[in-house]
C-alpha positions in Angstrom: -16.7 -38.9 0.7 -17.3 -35.2 0.7 -15.5 -33.4 -2.0 -13.5 -30.4 -1.0 -12.6 -31.7 2.5 -9.0 -32.6 3.1 -7.9 -33.9 6.5 -4.4 -32.8 7.5 -2.4 -32.9 10.7 -1.4 -29.5 12.2 1.8 -28.1 11.1 4.1 -27.2 14.0 5.6 -24.3 12.1 2.2 -22.5 11.8 1.1 -23.0 15.4 1.6 -20.1 17.8 4.4 -20.6 20.3 3.2 -21.4 23.8 5.1 -20.4 27.0 5.0 -22.8 29.8 4.0 -21.4 33.2 6.4 -21.5 36.1 5.0 -22.8 39.4 4.4 -20.1 41.9 4.2 -21.0 45.6 0.8 -20.5 47.2 0.3 -17.6 49.6 0.6 -19.8 52.6 1.9 -19.0 56.1 5.6 -18.9 55.0 4.8 -16.5 52.1 2.6 -14.2 54.3 5.0 -13.9 57.3 2.8 -15.8 59.8 4.8 -16.9 62.8 3.2 -20.3 63.5 2.1 -21.3 60.1 -0.9 -23.7 60.1 -1.7 -23.0 63.8 -2.1 -19.3 63.0 -4.3 -20.2 60.0 -6.6 -22.4 62.1 -6.8 -19.7 64.8 -7.7 -17.2 62.1 -10.2 -19.5 60.5 -11.9 -20.4 63.8 -12.1 -16.8 65.0 -13.2 -15.3 61.7 -15.9 -18.1 61.5 -17.2 -17.3 65.0 -17.3 -13.5 64.1 -19.2 -14.2 60.9 -16.4 -13.2 58.5 -15.6 -16.7 57.2 -17.7 -19.8 56.4 -15.0 -22.2 55.0 -13.2 -25.1 56.6 -10.9 -24.9 59.6 -8.2 -27.0 58.1 -5.2 -24.6 58.3 -5.1 -24.1 54.5 -5.1 -20.7 52.9 -7.9 -20.0 50.4 -9.3 -17.0 48.6 -12.3 -17.0 51.0 -9.9 -16.8 54.0 -7.9 -14.0 52.4 -11.1 -12.0 51.8 -12.3 -12.7 55.4 -8.9 -11.6 56.8 -8.9 -8.4 54.7 -12.4 -7.5 55.8 -11.6 -8.1 59.5 -8.3 -6.1 59.2 -10.2 -3.2 57.5 -12.9 -3.2 60.2 -10.2 -3.2 63.0 -8.2 -0.4 61.4 -5.3 -2.7 60.5 -3.6 -2.7 57.1 -5.9 -4.8 55.0 -3.4 -7.2 53.5 -5.5 -10.3 53.7 -2.5 -12.1 55.3 -2.5 -13.7 58.8 0.2 -11.4 60.1 1.1 -11.4 63.8 -1.0 -8.3 64.8 -4.1 -9.8 63.2 -3.6 -13.3 64.6 -3.0 -11.9 68.1 -6.3 -10.0 68.0 -8.2 -13.0 66.6 -6.7 -15.4 69.2 -8.8 -13.7 71.9 -11.9 -15.2 70.2 -10.9 -18.8 70.2 -9.7 -19.3 73.8 
């Protein structure tokens, strides 16, 4: 056995306190004010994909890539670049998926 080494268990009183995180809802359709939820997300995904803004899945789920694509499209269209599938954005995008 090596001299000078002493194995001990951590002492709870010397450890830093850890705060537990609270769950935060994802920025999905309800959180972003989209009228038709997943249908609006799929419309946005399909249209943005056909326009070259988005390369992700068309599954109706929000993602960082979709938010970036929405924000870029909104900016290019002179809309407030929120990255959210709001009604004005979805209405414009719907013309590309019919």
